[in-house]
N, C-alpha and C positions, 0 to 999 in steps of 0.2 A: 721149321720157319718156313714161312710163305714166300714163295717166288715174286720178287720185285723188281720188274724191270728197269726202274728206276737206279736201283743200286748194283746192276752190272757193270762191269768195268774191264778193261781189256789188260787181259793178264800177260804183259811187254815181257815181265821178268818171273819165272818161277823157280823155285827150290824144290827138287823132288829127292825125298827120301827112299833110295832105293831098297833099303833095309834096315834094319834097328840093330841087328848085328853088330859087335865091335870088339877088337882085341884088348882094348884100353878100357881105365876104369875109373874114368874123370868123375870126380864126386859132385860138381856142377851139372854133369850131363842134363838136358831138358828134352832130349829124344832117345829114352833109354831102351835096351833089349826087351821089351814086353813081349816080342813076337820075334821070331828067328826066319821067317819065309820072306820071299821076294817073289814078283809077280815073273812069269816065263817072259823071255826076250818078244814074243810076238804081241802080248798084251801090253808091254811097257810100250813097244813101238806104237804100236796103235794108239795110245796115251799120248805120246808125242805129237801124233799126227793131228790129233784132235786139238791140243793146245796150238799148234802151228795155224790151224783154219780158225781159231778163234784169236788170233793176233799175237802169240808168242812169237818173242824174238829172240828170248836168252833164257837158256836153261841151267841150272846148276844142280848137278849130281851130288849128292851128300848122303848120310848114314846118321847114326851108326859109322862103320868104316866102310866105303864104297870099294874100296880094293880087297875086301874079303870076296867080292864077287867081280873078278878081274875081267872074263869073259863077257858077261852079262855088261857090265860097264863098259868096255872097249866098243862092243857091237853098239849101244846106244849113244854113245858120241859120233858114232859113225854114221848114224841113221839121221841124229840131230843135226850135225854139221853137212854130211853130202848130200842127204835125201833133201832135209828140209831147211838149208841154209839158216840155220840157227847160231848165234854165239853159243859157245859150248864152254862151261866153267866146271870143276871140281873142288871140293873142299874134304881135304883128308886130314889123317894125324901122322901119315907120311911116312909110316913104319913099313907098309907093305908095297911101296912103287918101286918097280923093278927097272932095268936097264930094257928089257925084253918087252915088257908093257910099252914103254915109251918108244921103242921104235917101231911098233907094230902100229899104234893108236894116238901117238902126239900130234900128228899131223890132223886130227880132227877137234883138238883142245886149244882155246885159245888162250885160258887162264887156268892154273893150278895152285889152288891155296892150300897151305900147312898151318895147322893151329899148333901155335907156341905160345904159352903162356908166362913162360918164364926161361931166362938164360943161365938159371942156377939147377944142377940137376937134382939138389935135395927138394927144392921148391917144387920142382914138376914132380919128383915121387909123392911129394904129399898131397898134391892134386889128384894123383891117380894116372898121371899120364906118362905111360912109359916105361915103368918097372920100378926098381928099389933106387937105393942111394946111389948106386953107379949108373944113373941114370943116362941112358944114351939117345935120348929125343934130340936133343940141339944137333948132335952128328948126323942123326935120319935126317933130320930137315935139311942141313948144310947138303946134303948128297942130291935131295929133290932140287934145290937150289941149281945144282951144277946141271942135272939133268934137263930142266926147264931152259937152261941156259944153250945146252948143248941142240935142243931142239926148237929152239926160238918160240918157246912157250912163256907167257907173260906169267910171272912168279907173285904171289900174292901170300900176306901173313895175316893171320886171325889171332886175337888175344882177347881172352876172357880176364878181366880185372876182378880180382876178388880179395879177401882178407890176407892171403897168402904174399901176394905181390904187387900190391898198389903201391909200396914203398920203392918198388924196383926202378933203377933208370937203366933203360934198353937203348939210349940214344946212339953209343957206339956200334952196338950191335945192329940195329937196324941201318944205321949210316952203310956199315960194309955191306949189309945184305943187299941193300937196295931196291926193296921190292916195290912191284909194278903199285900196289894199293898194302895199306895196314888198317884193316879193321880192329876197333877197339871196342869189345861190348862190356856194360856192366853185368855183373852175374846177375841171371834171371831164375826167380822160383815159380815153377807150375805145378798147379795141383795134377796130381796124379803120376809125375815124374821125379820130382827132387825135393820134396818139402818133408821127407822122413815120415809120411804117413804110414801105415801099415800097409803094406802091398807095393810099397814104390820100391824103386831098387837104388835110389840114390837119396841121400839127405845132404842138402847143400846150405842149410841154415847157418851155419859155422862160417861158411864162405862170402856170406852177404855182407855187403859193405854199403855205406848211403852215398848221397849224390856228392858230397865233401870230398871223401877218399876218392871217388871215380875222378872226379874234377881236379884234384890233386894230380893223379897220374896223367891226365890229358896236359894239363898245363905244364907238366915237367918235360914233355915231348913236342912241344907246339912247333917248335923248329925243323921238324919232320915234315917235309910236304906230303908224304903219302898217307899221312893220320887222317883216320874218318871216324872221330868217336861217336857212339852210339851208346848213349844211357837208355834205363828201362823203358822211358816213355816216348822214345824214338822207336826202338826197337820191335817194341812188342805185338805191334799189330800193323808194321809196316811191310812184312816181307808175305809173299803168297807160299805157303808149305804144304807140299803135296806127300801123304805120307806114302808107306811100302803098297797100300791097297789103292792107289791114286785117288785119296779123299783129301779134298782140302781141310786143313786143321785151323780151327778157331780159337783164337788165344785171348780173346776180348775180355772173356771173365775170368781170367786168371789160371784157367786150365788149359787144355787141349783137346778141344771136342772134335772129332772127325765127323766131316758132312756125309754126303752122297758122291759116291766114286765118278769121276767123269766117265769111266767105262759105260755107266749105266744110266746117267742121265744126261751127259754133254758136260760142257764146260761152263756154258754160262747159268746153267741151273745149278751145277757144283759150286760156283763163285758164289752165289747167294748164302750159303754156309762158311765162307771162309772170314769172318769178320774183319775184312781188309780196309786199312786206312789208307785211301790212293792220296790223299792230302798228303799224310806224313811219309808215304813212299816218295811224291815229287820233292818234298820238302830236305829231306834227308840225301838227296842227290842218287836215288834210285837208279835213275836214268845216265849213263857215262858211256865212254868209249869202249864197249863190251870186246872188241875183236881185236885179235894180234894184229901185227902186218903181216902181210903174206906175199 
């Protein structure tokens, strides 16, 4: 892709997948464990500094499961918060977050999100999130909620609406948890990740739903003030996604195509490869209160 100065945007909010490794096997995952490596802290921190210089205000660490790399994750949170004055958020499956990690690093984190697609153990098991029919994913999430409360970290929930959970009523549980935000996504197919093609690790085709089913789930929960629904046409190109090599991922053509690493060409040129829809980012409310009270 040719560099086009008119297409360069300010990367105010960036999602950095520090690794593709995960200890869960969610069937709809669209960032699968095709590699197992992550960058050394020195290179990752250099990338964060480049993002800051380009105007980044918020970094969200994701995976895979970022807590499979607890020291790397913690040190990056510290660099982003303490050195670079970025807002820091994390999205996790919640299974590996320890009291010790929170005691050491929570002070550098503004928002900690946990993915919860159902409050039914059997449904979580069928999705592949957290084990068999004796699934304890919800209990693990509740422990994370308590840890966030103890350390004054804002607690967030992510839910992927799919064929197994779109009829579920989560109102009472969401009311009890009272998350800072509740992001609700429509399950998304991306070529090279979860379409069931040879060589892909996931097949989410049976979990796909249409807009009618997604809207039905959303309408059932419209009285939840934290609800932020994002169907596929809103979500797909409105996030800046940085992979484990610090390459922006372009999802605009239905796949996930890595561009050039910001470590090699700089942020401005790498952004030309991102397929990023800044208008949709703004329309979906991509800018909000990113920081917790301190």
